[in-house]
C-alpha positions in Angstrom: -67.9 -4.2 -12.1 -66.1 -1.0 -11.4 -63.3 0.2 -13.5 -59.8 1.2 -12.4 -60.7 4.8 -12.9 -63.7 4.5 -10.5 -61.5 2.9 -7.8 -58.9 5.6 -8.2 -61.5 8.4 -8.0 -62.9 6.7 -4.8 -59.5 6.6 -3.2 -58.8 10.2 -4.0 -62.2 11.3 -2.7 -61.7 9.4 0.5 -58.2 11.0 1.0 -59.7 14.4 0.4 -62.5 13.8 2.8 -60.0 12.7 5.5 -58.0 15.9 4.9 -61.1 18.1 5.3 -62.5 16.3 8.3 -60.4 18.0 11.0 -61.2 21.5 9.8 -64.9 20.7 9.6 -64.8 19.2 13.1 -63.2 22.4 14.3 -65.9 24.6 12.5 -68.6 22.5 14.1 -67.0 22.9 17.5 -66.8 26.6 17.1 -70.5 26.9 16.1 -71.4 24.7 19.1 -69.5 26.9 21.5 -71.3 30.0 20.2 -74.6 28.3 20.5 -73.9 27.0 24.0 -72.7 30.5 25.1 -76.0 31.9 24.0 -77.8 29.2 25.9 -75.8 29.9 29.0 -76.5 33.7 28.7 -80.2 33.4 28.1 -80.9 30.4 30.3 -79.1 28.4 33.0 -75.4 27.6 32.7 -76.2 23.9 33.6 -78.2 23.5 30.4 -75.1 24.8 28.4 -72.8 22.4 30.3 -75.1 19.4 29.6 -75.4 20.5 25.9 -71.6 20.8 25.7 -71.1 17.3 26.9 -73.7 16.0 24.5 -72.4 17.9 21.5 -68.8 16.9 22.3 -69.9 13.2 22.4 -71.7 13.6 19.0 -68.7 15.4 17.4 -66.3 12.7 18.6 -68.5 9.8 17.4 -69.0 11.5 14.0 -65.3 12.2 13.6 -64.3 8.6 14.4 -67.1 7.1 12.2 -66.1 9.2 9.2 -62.4 8.4 9.7 -63.1 4.7 9.9 -65.3 4.9 6.8 -62.7 6.8 4.8 -60.0 4.3 5.8 -62.2 1.4 4.9 -63.0 2.9 1.5 -59.3 3.5 0.8 -58.3 0.0 1.9 -61.0 -1.8 -0.1 -60.3 0.2 -3.3 -56.6 -0.2 -3.0 -57.2 -4.0 -2.7 -59.3 -4.0 -5.8 -56.6 -2.2 -7.7 -54.0 -4.7 -6.4 -52.0 -2.1 -4.5 -50.6 -2.0 -1.0 -51.5 0.7 1.5 -47.9 1.8 1.5 -48.3 3.0 -2.1 -50.1 6.1 -0.8 -46.8 7.3 0.8 -45.0 7.2 -2.5 -45.4 10.3 -4.7 -44.9 8.4 -7.9 -47.8 6.1 -7.0 -50.0 9.1 -6.1 -49.2 10.6 -9.5 -50.1 7.3 -11.2 -53.4 7.3 -9.2 -54.3 10.8 -10.2 -53.5 10.0 -13.9 -55.6 6.9 -13.6 -58.5 8.9 -12.2 -58.4 11.4 -15.1 -58.7 8.7 -17.8 -62.1 8.1 -19.4 -62.0 4.4 -19.5 -60.6 1.6 -17.3 
């Protein structure tokens, strides 16, 4: 059985992951563009276009999958704490959640 501290840490980790997801997706897109430009330069541009479609599909699927996983983790841990999802909008609740995550015991 997990403690309140573990649930609070899981919620904060999921929120942090969601916040970093957009920047990491953009970094991945930038790396893909450089890679595909090199393919287009050293090979045929059709290979780069096909690779761009494939990489865009993979990035979109990954972004959606991680967003859904983070949302599910947040919802399930909030439910285990007995909180509503709207509690994340309130700064007092977020402060209480951070304090709960810092404690050593449940």
